[in-house]
C-alpha positions in Angstrom: -4.5 59.9 10.2 -2.6 60.8 13.4 -0.1 58.0 12.9 1.3 59.5 9.7 2.3 62.8 11.4 5.5 61.7 13.1 6.9 58.8 11.0 10.7 58.6 11.0 13.4 56.0 11.3 13.6 53.8 14.5 15.7 54.6 17.5 17.7 52.4 19.8 15.4 50.2 21.9 17.5 51.2 25.0 16.3 54.9 25.0 15.8 55.9 28.6 12.6 57.5 29.7 13.1 60.3 32.3 10.2 62.5 33.2 8.6 63.8 30.0 9.5 63.5 26.4 8.2 65.8 23.7 8.2 65.9 19.9 7.4 68.9 17.8 6.5 69.0 14.1 5.5 72.6 13.3 2.6 73.4 15.6 1.9 69.7 16.3 3.2 68.3 19.6 3.3 64.9 21.3 4.1 64.8 25.0 4.8 61.5 26.7 4.7 61.4 30.5 6.0 58.6 32.8 2.7 58.7 34.8 0.1 56.0 34.8 -2.5 56.3 32.0 -5.6 57.8 33.4 -7.7 58.3 30.3 -10.8 56.1 30.9 -11.8 56.1 27.2 -8.3 54.7 26.3 -8.3 52.3 29.2 -11.7 51.0 28.1 -10.1 49.9 24.8 -7.4 47.9 26.6 -7.5 44.4 28.1 -7.2 44.8 31.9 -4.0 42.9 32.1 -2.1 45.3 29.8 -3.5 48.5 31.3 -0.6 48.9 33.7 1.9 49.0 30.8 0.4 52.2 29.4 1.6 55.7 30.4 -0.1 59.1 30.0 0.3 61.2 26.8 -1.1 64.4 25.4 -1.2 65.3 21.7 -1.9 68.6 19.9 -2.5 67.9 16.2 -3.8 70.1 13.5 -5.3 72.5 16.1 -6.9 69.8 18.2 -6.0 68.4 21.6 -6.2 64.7 22.2 -5.7 62.6 25.3 -3.8 59.4 24.7 -1.8 56.7 26.4 1.4 55.1 25.3 3.7 52.2 25.9 7.3 51.5 24.7 8.0 49.1 21.9 11.4 48.2 20.5 11.1 50.9 17.8 9.2 53.7 19.6 6.1 54.6 21.5 2.8 53.1 20.5 0.0 55.7 21.1 -3.6 54.9 21.6 -6.0 57.8 21.4 -9.4 58.3 23.1 -11.2 58.0 19.7 -9.6 54.6 19.0 -7.0 55.8 16.6 -3.4 54.5 17.0 0.0 55.8 16.0 3.7 55.1 16.4 6.3 57.7 17.4 9.9 56.7 16.9 12.0 57.5 20.0 14.5 59.4 17.9 12.0 62.3 17.4 11.4 62.6 21.1 13.5 64.9 23.3 13.5 65.4 27.0 11.3 68.3 28.1 13.5 71.0 29.4 12.4 73.7 31.9 13.2 77.3 31.2 
């Protein structure tokens, strides 16, 4: 289950989103982007009135790439994947993406 991959303690609800956030756990990666969610399979799972709350995400887990969308909660980012699976990523495991 995707949701079990990045479980940790919760972070401060005031964490600021700036650009992209990324979390690595071995070869697994979650990237949250502050762009509107554009994954139609995810959007089709959401009620129309809450769709604007979701942002774009990409996930690479166990050698597979997944498109997802996310929204902030008091304890982290709620991810919804194209296949209907859901997961929670605590903000404390996410770091700003830095360019090299």
